[in-house]
N, C-alpha and C positions, 0 to 999 in steps of 0.2 A: 530082211535087210539087203537083199539083192537089189531090190527095186525101190524107187522113190529118192528121197533126198537125205543128205546127211550133214549135220553141223557138229563140229568139234569145239571143245573147250579144253583147258588145261586137264580137267578131271573128269570129263563127260563126253560121250559121244551120243548123239540123239539122232535117230533114224525115223523118217516119217514118210508114209505111203498112204495116198488117198485110195481107199478100197472102192470096190463097185457096189458093195452092199449097202443096205439102208440102215444098219444097226448102229448102236452108239460106238463112240469113239473107245478104241481098245488101247491098252498100255502093257508093255512087256518089260521085264527088268533083268539085265544080265549084269551079275556081279560075281566075278571069278575069284578064285582063290589068291590071285595076285593082289587083291584089294587088302586082304588081311585075314585074321582068324574068323571063327565063326560068329563071334560076338560083333566084330567090327563090319563084317559083311551084313549081318542083319541090321544093324544100325543104318548102313547106307541104303539097304532096301525099304526100311522104314520111311527114312527121309524123302527117297525118290517117290514113294507112293504119296507121301504127304504133298510134295510138289505137283505131282500129276492131279490129285483130287482137287488142289487149290487152284488150278488153271485149267480144269476141264472145260470152263465156257470158251477158252480160245480155240477149240478145235472143233471142226465140223463133225457131223455124226458118223461119217464113214472113215474117220482117220485111224491109221494104225501107227502107234508110236512105239519104239524100242529104246530104252535108256540104257547104256552101257556104261558102267563105272570104271575108271581107270585106276591103277595103283595111286594110292595117296589120298583117295576120296574120303576115306574114314577119318583122316587127320585134319580135314578142313572145317570151318566153322560152317554153321547153318546159313548164315548171311552170304558167304562165299558160295556155297553150293546153289543157294537160290539165285544169285546174280549170274552164275554160270548157266544155270537152267534157262533164265529168262534171256540171256545173251543168245543161247543156241536156238531158242524158240523164235526169237525176233530175226534171227539170221534164216531160218526156214521159212517164215512168213514172208521175208523180203525176196526170197528167191522165188516164191509162189507168185507174188504180185508182179 
């Protein structure tokens, strides 16, 4: 998370780094206790994994992404989370171009 680019929304922070390897895109998820109890944190992780899987084709093979959930993420709807993720990714792609 030290290197690369960062995009923030109300409930997410997405870090992206272009690695030097030739492996597939990798994703990491950070969901702290400030997000909620264990049930809420697991819900957020499942949603984030689903978003990453659905948008895997948008990333080059050597991309590393870390998605950090902020407090309140467990209470928002799937549509809101999805639109915030899309907004963050679009912001990262715009900086790259």
